[in-house]
C-alpha positions as a printed NumPy array, in Angstrom:
array([[  0.   ,   0.   ,   0.   ],
       [  1.292,   3.461,  -0.852],
       [  1.961,   6.083,   1.777],
       [ -1.191,   7.923,   2.805],
       [ -1.799,  11.467,   1.595],
       [ -0.94 ,  13.185,   4.892],
       [  2.438,  11.452,   5.061],
       [  3.227,  12.212,   1.434],
       [  2.474,  15.898,   1.941],
       [  4.525,  16.023,   5.146],
       [  7.543,  14.466,   3.423],
       [  7.161,  16.881,   0.514],
       [  7.253,  19.855,   2.891],
       [ 10.234,  18.407,   4.713],
       [ 12.122,  17.885,   1.457],
       [ 11.574,  21.526,   0.525],
       [ 13.712,  22.583,   3.503],
       [ 16.726,  21.001,   1.792],
       [ 18.167,  19.462,   4.947],
       [ 20.79 ,  16.726,   5.045],
       [ 19.894,  13.13 ,   5.885],
       [ 20.485,  12.243,   9.532],
       [ 23.461,   9.973,   8.852],
       [ 25.302,  12.95 ,   7.336],
       [ 24.573,  15.223,  10.31 ],
       [ 26.528,  15.874,  13.461],
       [ 24.84 ,  14.861,  16.703],
       [ 24.109,  18.529,  17.427],
       [ 22.491,  19.021,  14.02 ],
       [ 20.325,  15.92 ,  14.399],
       [ 19.193,  17.002,  17.857],
       [ 18.284,  20.435,  16.526],
       [ 16.167,  18.829,  13.781],
       [ 14.399,  16.64 ,  16.336],
       [ 13.642,  19.658,  18.518],
       [ 12.335,  21.667,  15.556],
       [  9.852,  18.937,  14.6  ],
       [  8.416,  18.923,  18.11 ],
       [  7.421,  22.57 ,  17.689],
       [  4.646,  21.355,  15.363],
       [  2.851,  19.319,  18.031],
       [  1.143,  21.981,  20.118],
       [  0.833,  22.178,  23.887],
       [ -1.206,  19.096,  24.695],
       [ -4.116,  18.794,  27.128],
       [ -4.098,  20.247,  30.644],
       [ -3.563,  17.809,  33.503],
       [ -4.314,  17.665,  37.203],
       [ -0.623,  17.744,  38.115],
       [  2.808,  17.947,  36.471],
       [  5.904,  17.224,  38.567],
       [  9.613,  17.374,  37.785],
       [ 11.563,  14.694,  39.639],
       [ 15.053,  13.216,  39.734],
       [ 15.601,   9.459,  39.457],
       [ 18.738,   7.85 ,  40.96 ],
       [ 20.733,   5.913,  38.376],
       [ 22.485,   2.613,  39.024],
       [ 25.926,   4.236,  38.713],
       [ 25.233,   6.792,  41.428],
       [ 24.3  ,   9.618,  39.053],
       [ 20.749,  10.817,  38.435],
       [ 18.545,  11.807,  35.512],
       [ 15.344,  13.882,  35.284],
       [ 11.799,  12.71 ,  34.721],
       [  8.407,  14.358,  34.358],
       [  5.343,  12.878,  36.033],
       [  2.049,  13.677,  34.292],
       [ -1.084,  12.964,  36.319],
       [ -4.556,  13.194,  34.735],
       [ -7.806,  14.098,  36.487],
       [ -9.344,  11.455,  38.71 ],
       [ -7.795,   8.394,  40.348],
       [ -5.104,   7.003,  38.001],
       [ -5.759,   3.606,  36.458],
       [ -2.052,   2.757,  36.529],
       [  1.438,   4.024,  35.798],
       [  2.643,   4.259,  32.225],
       [  6.393,   4.652,  31.774],
       [  7.054,   6.14 ,  28.349],
       [ 10.592,   5.792,  26.983],
       [ 11.001,   8.149,  24.044],
       [ 12.559,   7.238,  20.727],
       [ 15.447,   8.895,  18.922],
       [ 17.965,   6.113,  18.441],
       [ 19.299,   6.494,  22.012],
       [ 20.843,   9.764,  20.714],
       [ 17.987,  12.225,  20.118],
       [ 14.937,  13.406,  22.03 ],
       [ 14.19 ,  14.775,  25.47 ],
       [ 11.322,  15.206,  27.907],
       [ 10.08 ,  18.472,  26.415],
       [  9.886,  17.025,  22.906],
       [  7.622,  14.23 ,  24.137],
       [  5.551,  16.26 ,  26.578],
       [  2.572,  16.602,  24.22 ],
       [  2.508,  12.862,  23.534],
       [  2.862,  12.118,  27.242],
       [ -0.085,  14.375,  28.049],
       [ -2.213,  12.693,  25.391],
       [ -1.308,   9.279,  26.782],
       [ -2.194,  10.37 ,  30.313],
       [ -5.629,  11.672,  29.289],
       [ -6.489,   8.806,  26.962],
       [ -5.285,   5.946,  29.191],
       [ -6.183,   7.438,  32.567],
       [ -2.678,   6.558,  33.753],
       [ -0.051,   8.626,  35.471],
       [  2.63 ,   8.935,  32.791],
       [  6.318,   9.079,  33.677],
       [  8.596,  10.556,  30.986],
       [ 12.207,   9.73 ,  31.902],
       [ 15.031,  11.812,  30.486],
       [ 17.357,   8.82 ,  30.292],
       [ 20.932,   9.671,  29.402],
       [ 21.789,   9.76 ,  25.712],
       [ 24.642,   8.553,  23.532],
       [ 27.312,   9.305,  22.494],
       [ 27.908,  11.068,  25.817],
       [ 26.528,   7.988,  27.592],
       [ 26.873,   4.856,  25.5  ],
       [ 25.367,   1.386,  25.915],
       [ 24.256,   0.123,  28.388],
       [ 23.512,   3.421,  30.177],
       [ 20.104,   4.003,  28.541],
       [ 18.993,   0.438,  29.299],
       [ 20.064,   0.748,  32.925],
       [ 18.393,   4.144,  33.306],
       [ 15.197,   2.636,  31.92 ],
       [ 15.246,  -0.115,  34.537],
       [ 15.996,   2.448,  37.258],
       [ 12.839,   4.257,  36.119],
       [ 10.796,   1.086,  36.631],
       [ 12.179,   0.589,  40.129],
       [ 11.622,   4.251,  41.009],
       [  8.007,   4.149,  39.82 ],
       [  7.282,   0.979,  41.754],
       [  8.687,   2.556,  44.915],
       [  7.284,   6.071,  44.614],
       [  3.872,   5.306,  43.093],
       [  3.038,   2.022,  44.833],
       [ -0.096,  -0.017,  44.443],
       [ -0.74 ,   0.764,  40.787],
       [ -0.198,  -1.602,  37.83 ],
       [  2.702,  -0.589,  35.6  ],
       [  2.813,  -0.338,  31.804],
       [  6.144,   0.063,  29.999],
       [  5.865,   1.737,  26.609],
       [  8.015,   3.443,  24.026],
       [  8.662,   4.062,  20.368],
       [ 11.668,   2.966,  18.305],
       [ 14.683,   3.027,  20.659],
       [ 12.159,   3.595,  23.451],
       [ 10.383,   0.412,  22.367],
       [ 13.761,  -1.287,  22.6  ],
       [ 14.175,  -0.024,  26.172],
       [ 10.664,  -1.176,  27.089],
       [ 11.376,  -4.693,  25.844],
       [ 14.728,  -4.737,  27.64 ],
       [ 13.133,  -3.552,  30.901],
       [ 10.456,  -6.256,  30.665],
       [ 13.094,  -8.962,  30.183],
       [ 15.25 ,  -7.713,  33.055],
       [ 12.282,  -7.414,  35.425],
       [ 11.409, -11.041,  34.667],
       [ 14.989, -12.274,  35.062],
       [ 15.65 , -10.386,  38.312],
       [ 12.197, -10.833,  39.852],
       [ 11.776,  -7.09 ,  39.644],
       [  8.628,  -4.971,  39.776],
       [  5.64 ,  -6.543,  38.066],
       [  4.708,  -5.18 ,  34.631],
       [  1.105,  -5.506,  33.507],
       [  1.632,  -4.626,  29.83 ],
       [  4.38 ,  -3.686,  27.385],
       [  3.523,  -1.372,  24.484],
       [  6.161,  -1.529,  21.763],
       [  5.748,   1.018,  18.976],
       [  7.903,   0.108,  15.947],
       [ 10.588,  -1.106,  18.378],
       [ 14.264,  -1.699,  17.698],
       [ 14.67 ,  -5.357,  18.64 ],
       [ 17.798,  -6.422,  16.757],
       [ 21.049,  -5.129,  15.277],
       [ 20.697,  -7.007,  11.969],
       [ 20.317,  -4.362,   9.262],
       [ 19.926,  -6.831,   6.396],
       [ 16.3  ,  -7.784,   6.864],
       [ 14.037,  -7.186,   3.84 ],
       [ 12.401,  -4.125,   5.407],
       [ 15.845,  -2.499,   5.718],
       [ 16.705,  -3.183,   2.083],
       [ 13.396,  -2.066,   0.55 ],
       [ 13.924,   1.306,  -1.219],
       [ 10.319,   2.305,  -0.436],
       [ 11.124,   2.279,   3.281],
       [ 14.004,   4.777,   3.149],
       [ 11.962,   7.71 ,   4.441],
       [ 12.219,   9.537,   7.793],
       [ 14.333,   6.65 ,   9.086],
       [ 16.728,   4.936,   6.683],
       [ 19.059,   1.972,   6.937],
       [ 21.996,   4.411,   6.985],
       [ 20.395,   6.374,   9.816],
       [ 19.89 ,   3.247,  11.936],
       [ 23.556,   2.369,  11.38 ],
       [ 24.465,   5.91 ,  12.503],
       [ 22.426,   5.506,  15.683],
       [ 23.982,   2.116,  16.504],
       [ 27.464,   3.538,  15.921],
       [ 26.797,   6.22 ,  18.535],
       [ 25.038,   3.971,  21.058],
       [ 27.019,   0.734,  20.835],
       [ 30.096,   1.218,  18.636],
       [ 31.397,  -2.258,  19.525],
       [ 29.49 ,  -4.623,  17.193],
       [ 29.87 ,  -7.497,  19.669],
       [ 27.884,  -5.587,  22.302],
       [ 24.969,  -5.066,  19.951],
       [ 24.126,  -8.773,  20.055],
       [ 23.55 ,  -8.721,  23.824],
       [ 19.872,  -9.143,  24.754],
       [ 19.863,  -5.804,  26.601],
       [ 20.742,  -4.168,  23.266],
       [ 18.948,  -6.556,  20.892],
       [ 16.084,  -8.101,  22.906],
       [ 15.131, -10.355,  19.99 ],
       [ 18.332, -12.314,  20.703],
       [ 17.231, -13.397,  24.17 ],
       [ 17.157, -17.185,  24.324],
       [ 13.845, -17.323,  26.162],
       [ 10.897, -14.927,  25.849],
       [  8.482, -16.895,  28.014],
       [  7.052, -15.346,  31.15 ],
       [  7.1  , -11.8  ,  29.791],
       [  4.178,  -9.372,  30.188],
       [  1.408,  -9.231,  27.589],
       [  2.402,  -7.067,  24.647],
       [  0.855,  -4.657,  22.187],
       [  3.208,  -4.285,  19.223],
       [  2.613,  -1.585,  16.605],
       [  4.545,  -1.473,  13.335],
       [  4.439,   0.716,  10.233],
       [  4.268,  -0.691,   6.716],
       [  6.989,   1.567,   5.287],
       [  9.514,   1.326,   8.106],
       [ 12.962,  -0.232,   8.082],
       [ 12.199,  -1.542,  11.61 ],
       [  9.004,  -3.317,  10.53 ],
       [ 10.366,  -6.849,  10.193],
       [ 12.215,  -7.006,  13.511],
       [  9.206,  -5.631,  15.385],
       [  6.909,  -8.205,  13.841],
       [  9.405, -11.009,  14.427],
       [  9.597, -10.035,  18.101],
       [  5.799, -10.215,  18.301],
       [  5.872, -13.652,  16.655],
       [  8.519, -14.971,  19.052],
       [  6.613, -13.61 ,  22.054],
       [  3.483, -15.388,  20.858],
       [  5.392, -18.636,  20.29 ],
       [  6.7  , -18.361,  23.861],
       [  3.146, -18.22 ,  25.185],
       [  2.956, -14.467,  25.772],
       [ -0.396, -12.828,  24.903],
       [  0.357, -10.51 ,  21.968],
       [ -1.643,  -8.121,  19.847],
       [  0.188,  -7.065,  16.679],
       [ -1.08 ,  -4.228,  14.51 ],
       [  0.632,  -3.097,  11.327],
       [ -0.395,   0.401,  10.234],
       [ -0.602,   0.291,   6.452],
       [  0.459,   3.344,   4.477],
       [  2.496,   4.654,   7.416],
       [  6.183,   5.325,   7.986],
       [  8.444,   5.385,  11.005],
       [  7.641,   8.252,  13.445],
       [  3.953,   8.381,  12.424],
       [  3.001,   7.787,  16.064],
       [  5.145,  10.514,  17.599],
       [  4.255,  13.251,  15.089],
       [  1.389,  14.237,  17.371],
       [ -1.33 ,  16.362,  15.72 ],
       [  0.561,  16.107,  12.406],
       [ -0.24 ,  12.645,  10.971],
       [ -3.807,  11.399,  11.583],
       [ -2.807,   7.74 ,  11.95 ],
       [ -1.044,   8.627,  15.176],
       [ -4.422,   9.361,  16.764],
       [ -5.649,   5.913,  15.688],
       [ -2.617,   4.34 ,  17.364],
       [ -3.301,   6.337,  20.538],
       [ -6.873,   5.039,  20.531],
       [ -5.642,   1.456,  20.21 ],
       [ -3.183,   1.906,  23.065],
       [ -5.878,   3.441,  25.269],
       [ -8.291,   0.586,  24.51 ],
       [ -5.6  ,  -2.015,  25.26 ],
       [ -4.582,  -0.357,  28.53 ],
       [ -8.224,  -0.167,  29.643],
       [ -8.75 ,  -3.825,  28.79 ],
       [ -5.579,  -4.989,  30.556],
       [ -5.835,  -2.755,  33.626],
       [ -9.606,  -2.432,  33.869]])
């Protein structure tokens, strides 16, 4: 299926700016582009409470987080790990999405500002993500926990779910993986399809991996490539969303298949006519609202 009209028009407008592809940018240039896109999203809905907190990291440092609480008693806690290839993105850029998630799911949303590469390489982001889970379980007790994220954030969600199982950590009621990075193999068909070289290309993914885990041997570790874990049984139920025209499509769908084969309840939804980042371009691409609706329905069903 061809890209939908809204996506085609968005890409046309982006091309008119004449910018370089991400893999030819410096880290500073790529971060500036990411920040500029977030200016299109708008403010997001008002909430009952917004708090800025600091989460202790496993290495003795700390990183910031924003806690977004909707009106009424929260249904649960939703930890949202943002995408950006472990290199881009911050709390402010994902504030609008976090607010939408809080209102639509009825959950208190925690947006962690986990530390980014190349300043903080693998496995810092993965460890910060797990520290977020432990912090939430200790500071917001008694509520079921959902781990969620897009792209590299989907990777961190899957990694956190595996580590919580292996270490008998805090219970996770649901994992929501939006076009997640699950493997370091860049030769899958979805990576090689010319029609998928859009907002995220094969070269861009290679650029992100080079900044996050420059040692190729490390990339095969399950806390970098969760698809390579030997055993996926006993993990939380999963909602996996993929995009038809996305280089990450195949690895996300393979992770869903392996979860299902391991006996994990899985709902997989491929969004036809969509590209990578369709979910996080809040108020820009209409399909993102459909994905939000699906997430809200799944959270209500699992936590209700």
